[in-house]
C-alpha positions as CSV (number, residue, x, y, z in Angstrom):
1,M,-1.7,-3.8,21.6
2,A,-4.2,-1.6,20.2
3,P,-7.5,-3.1,19.1
4,L,-7.9,-4.5,15.7
5,P,-10.2,-2.7,13.5
6,R,-13.7,-3.8,12.6
7,L,-14.1,-5.9,9.5
8,A,-16.4,-3.4,8.0
9,D,-13.6,-0.6,8.7
10,Y,-10.8,-2.9,7.3
11,S,-12.8,-3.9,4.4
12,A,-13.7,-0.3,3.5
13,A,-10.0,0.7,3.8
14,L,-8.9,-2.2,1.6
15,V,-11.2,-1.3,-1.2
16,L,-10.3,2.3,-1.2
17,T,-6.8,1.3,-1.4
18,L,-7.3,-1.0,-4.1
19,L,-9.4,1.4,-6.3
20,I,-6.6,3.9,-5.9
21,E,-3.4,2.0,-6.0
22,V,-4.2,-0.7,-8.5
23,P,-4.6,1.7,-11.5
24,L,-1.6,3.6,-10.3
25,Y,0.5,0.5,-10.5
26,A,-0.8,-0.3,-14.0
27,A,-0.1,3.2,-15.3
28,L,3.1,3.6,-13.7
29,L,4.7,0.2,-14.4
30,R,3.4,0.7,-18.2
31,T,5.0,4.0,-18.3
32,F,8.3,3.5,-16.7
33,A,8.9,-0.4,-17.2
34,G,7.0,-1.1,-20.4
35,V,4.7,-3.5,-18.4
36,R,1.4,-4.4,-20.0
37,W,-1.7,-2.8,-18.1
38,R,-3.1,-6.0,-16.9
39,H,-0.1,-7.4,-15.7
40,G,0.9,-4.0,-13.9
41,A,-2.7,-4.1,-12.2
42,R,-2.1,-7.6,-11.1
43,L,1.2,-6.6,-9.7
44,G,-0.5,-3.8,-7.7
45,A,-3.1,-6.1,-6.4
46,A,-0.7,-8.7,-5.3
47,A,1.3,-6.2,-3.7
48,N,-1.7,-4.7,-1.9
49,F,-3.1,-8.0,-0.8
50,V,0.2,-8.9,1.0
51,S,1.2,-5.5,2.4
52,H,-2.6,-4.3,3.5
53,P,-3.3,-6.9,6.1
54,L,0.4,-6.9,7.4
55,V,0.3,-3.0,7.8
56,F,-3.5,-2.6,9.0
57,L,-3.8,-5.6,11.2
58,V,-0.4,-6.3,12.7
59,V,2.1,-3.3,12.3
60,A,-0.2,-0.3,13.2
61,P,-1.8,-2.0,16.0
62,L,1.4,-3.4,17.5
63,L,3.1,0.2,17.3
64,A,0.2,2.5,18.3
65,P,0.4,2.1,22.1
66,H,4.2,2.8,21.7
67,L,4.4,5.6,19.2
68,G,0.7,6.8,19.3
69,P,-1.6,6.8,16.2
70,T,0.5,9.3,14.1
71,G,3.7,7.7,14.6
72,A,2.5,4.3,14.0
73,L,0.5,5.4,11.0
74,A,3.9,6.9,9.5
75,C,5.8,3.6,10.3
76,A,3.0,1.4,8.9
77,E,3.4,3.6,5.7
78,V,6.8,3.0,5.4
79,V,6.4,-0.9,5.9
80,A,3.8,-0.7,3.1
81,V,6.1,0.7,0.8
82,L,9.0,-1.6,1.5
83,V,6.7,-4.8,1.2
84,E,5.1,-3.5,-1.9
85,M,8.2,-2.7,-3.2
86,L,9.6,-6.2,-2.6
87,V,6.5,-8.1,-4.0
88,V,6.9,-6.1,-7.4
89,R,10.9,-6.7,-7.4
90,V,10.5,-10.5,-6.6
91,L,7.3,-11.1,-8.9
92,R,8.3,-9.1,-11.8
93,R,12.1,-9.0,-11.1
94,Q,11.8,-5.4,-11.6
95,D,14.7,-3.0,-11.2
96,L,14.8,-1.5,-7.6
97,T,14.5,2.2,-8.5
98,T,11.2,1.5,-10.4
99,A,9.7,-0.9,-7.9
100,A,10.5,1.7,-5.0
101,G,9.2,4.7,-7.1
102,T,5.9,3.0,-8.0
103,A,5.3,1.6,-4.3
104,Y,6.0,5.0,-3.0
105,V,4.0,7.0,-5.5
106,A,1.1,4.7,-5.1
107,N,1.1,4.6,-1.5
108,A,1.6,8.5,-1.1
109,V,-1.7,9.0,-3.4
110,S,-3.6,6.4,-1.6
111,F,-2.7,7.8,1.7
112,C,-3.4,11.5,0.8
113,T,-6.7,10.5,-0.5
114,G,-7.5,8.3,2.6
115,V,-6.9,11.4,4.8
116,L,-9.1,13.5,2.7
117,V,-11.8,10.9,2.9
118,L,-11.4,10.4,6.6
119,T,-11.3,13.9,7.5
120,R,-14.5,15.1,5.7
């Protein structure tokens, strides 16, 4: 198993993820599902508080030795989207298309932003 990230690295990744994804969840769910902004933001935060530790501290470290960092990251992102989609679907009883689309867009934007920040 790959080593776990330092607390400072994990915390920075979580904060960056929340700063990007929570407003996206709020905006997307308001636009496509008529969810109030605050409720959409809470759903985005809840989805991330479930998916982020699972992906960052469990999935990626378990897969990295077998798939390498890039393969592990790709699989971890798929897991993040699936977990967040399920959280939104369960907590909001949101239709699958909207829940999946919201999770996908929020994670894609967050991932691309993280890549830009980390490669500078």
